[in-house]
N, C-alpha and C positions, 0 to 999 in steps of 0.2 A: 504494498496499500505504502505509495507518492503522499505524503505526506510538508500540503501546503497548504498557504495558508485559511488561508478557508475551512478547511479540513480539523488543521491544533483550534481555529474555534472549536466548532462544532463539539472537537471530541472534548473543552474544557467543560464546552459547556453544560457536558449531558452528563460528565466526571462530576465536580459542579454538586450533584448528586445522582449519584452513581443505581442507584437503583428505583429514582420518579422515575415516572416519563413524562415525553410531551407532545405535543403535537407540535409542528413545522410553526406557527405565528409566536407561538411561545420561545420556540429557535431565533425566531429571523431575530425575531429581540433584543434576545442574548446574547446573540453574535456580530447584530447590526450586522445582517445581509442577506440583499434581498431571493424576491425564494426559484429567481433563476440559476443562482448558483446554491443556497442551498440545498435545491432538491437534486441537483447530479450531484453530489458529498454522501448524503442522508441514503441516497440507491445504492454510492459506491461501497458505501459503510454494510448496505446493507448483504451487498453480493460478497464480496469478506470476507463474511459470516459475524461480523464486531458489533451488528446493530439488531438486533429484530424490530418488528412491528407489525402491531395490531388497528384494526378500527375500532371505536368506537362502540362497544353495541347498544347503539337505542335508534328509537325512527326518529327520524327529520321532520316530520311534520308535529309529533309530541314537541321534542325538544324547538324548536321552527331556528332550527341552523342545520349545515349539511355536517353528518358521522366529521369525527373529524379521524387521526390517525395517529397513536400512537410506539411513536420508538423508545428506545432502554436501550445502550449498552446487556450486550453478556457476556458472560462470564467471562471467553474470551476475550469477547473488547476493552471490562476494564482490563483487565491486566493490559493485552495491546499496548491502549489508548496511553494508559499512564506509562506502558514504550517509549514509547515512539514523541512521549509529551518532554519523555527525564531526556533523551539523545539528542532530540528538540535546543533546550536549554544549557545540557553542555556542548551547545556549538555558539551559539547566540556568548557574543562576547562579553563583557559588563563594557553598557558605554560609560562608567564611572571609569576614570587614569589607574592604574597604577593597583585594579583590587581585581583581577583574574580575566575567565576568558577568554579570547583565544590569544595575550598578549601572551608570552615565554617570557620564563622564568627572566627576570636581571633587563632588561625590555624596559628602557627609557618611559614615562610615565609623561606621554602630550600633555 
């Protein structure tokens, strides 16, 4: 799975409460991603086995809105997401000079 910025945002949002079920509009608000970016990410995560999805068991005419599709990380997805985000953090240099990240030991702090 290629971890792009949108994928990392979705994984971080889902990992905030790994057992919680989230629906698309909820995830769009949490990630600041438009639907055209979010739903392809959700599809990729489902295809990889990291995400489970279920339709809300409601009658749309009774609740006055379409049924929602709820997403949650699978146990494999929780482990993989944590690992992927940890690896991503390890690659990112600390923006504060002299505080680690990608700077080699003994490198001058700019």
